[in-house]
N, C-alpha and C positions, 0 to 999 in steps of 0.2 A: 504494500500500500503506500501510495507516495503520501505527503505532509498533507497535501490538500483533500486527500481520500479519507483523512484520520482526524478524529478531533483532538484536541490537547489531552483529553482523560481517556484516549485509547479507543474510543467507539467510533463507529461510522459516521462520516461526516453526513448531514442531512441538511436538505433544503426546503422551502416551504413556498408555494403558489397559491394562488387565487383565480378560479375560474369565475370572472367578472359576469357571465352571461348567467350564472346561476345565482350570483349574491342579492340576498334579499334586504341586505343594506341595514339589519338588525345592529350591527356594532358589538356583538358578542364577541369577536375575535379582538377588537380593540379593548374592550374591558379586561379580559384575561391577559393579552401580551401587547400593551400598547408600545412596547418596544419594537415590535415586528409588524404589527399592523394599524392602519389608519383610514378613517373614513374620508373621502375626499369630497368636493364640491357637489359632485355627481350623485351623492349619497350610496355609493360602493365601496367596498372595503379593498384596500391594495396593500402588498407588503412595502417595507421598507428597506432599502440598501444599508450597508453598513454606515453610510453617511449621515443616514436619517432622511433621505428623499425618497418620495414615494416614487415606486418603480411602476409607471402605467403602460407599459408595453403588454399587448396580450402574453401570456404564459410568461411574464416575468417571474423569476425565482430568487429568493434571498438565502442565505445560509441560516440555519437555526443556530441563534446565538448560545454559546455554552451556558448552561444554567437555567435555560428556557424552555428545554424541549417539553417538559411537562404541562407548562401555560400554553405551547403552541398546540399538542395534541390535545389537550382539554378543549382549545377552541376549534379544532378540527371535529370532535366529536359533538360538539353542542351547537355547531353551527345549522341553523335551519334550512338553509339552502344547500348544504352539503357541497361547499364550494372550495374547500381549504383541503390541499394535496400535500403530504411531506413525503418526500422519496429520498433514496439514498443518492448521493452524488455520484457515485462510481458507475452505476448501472441504471439510474433513475426509476428503479422500481419504488412503486409507493408503498410505504410502510406504515402510514396513517391517513386516514381519509375515505371518500367515498368507494375508491378503486383499490382499496388495500386487499391483498387476497388473505 
């Protein structure tokens, strides 16, 4: 595993993205993990990049910050739109969210 594919605690590197076509704008994700999610002026949720900037491109993903995995996973579980996807960086396999196997 390269450094980019492994987290500092030795776990797998994960990233999260939101399917805005399914987003209901409830903002539950921003309540659970405001460091990762934010509602924009259009009423939809987006992920934030490491520089705190909203990533508005379709399918834009951001790394799951160390220590926030539980909050991000809870966001995916509680999302009424089932639009939050958490996947491994290495192979893009979803590990949490509506398409997780």
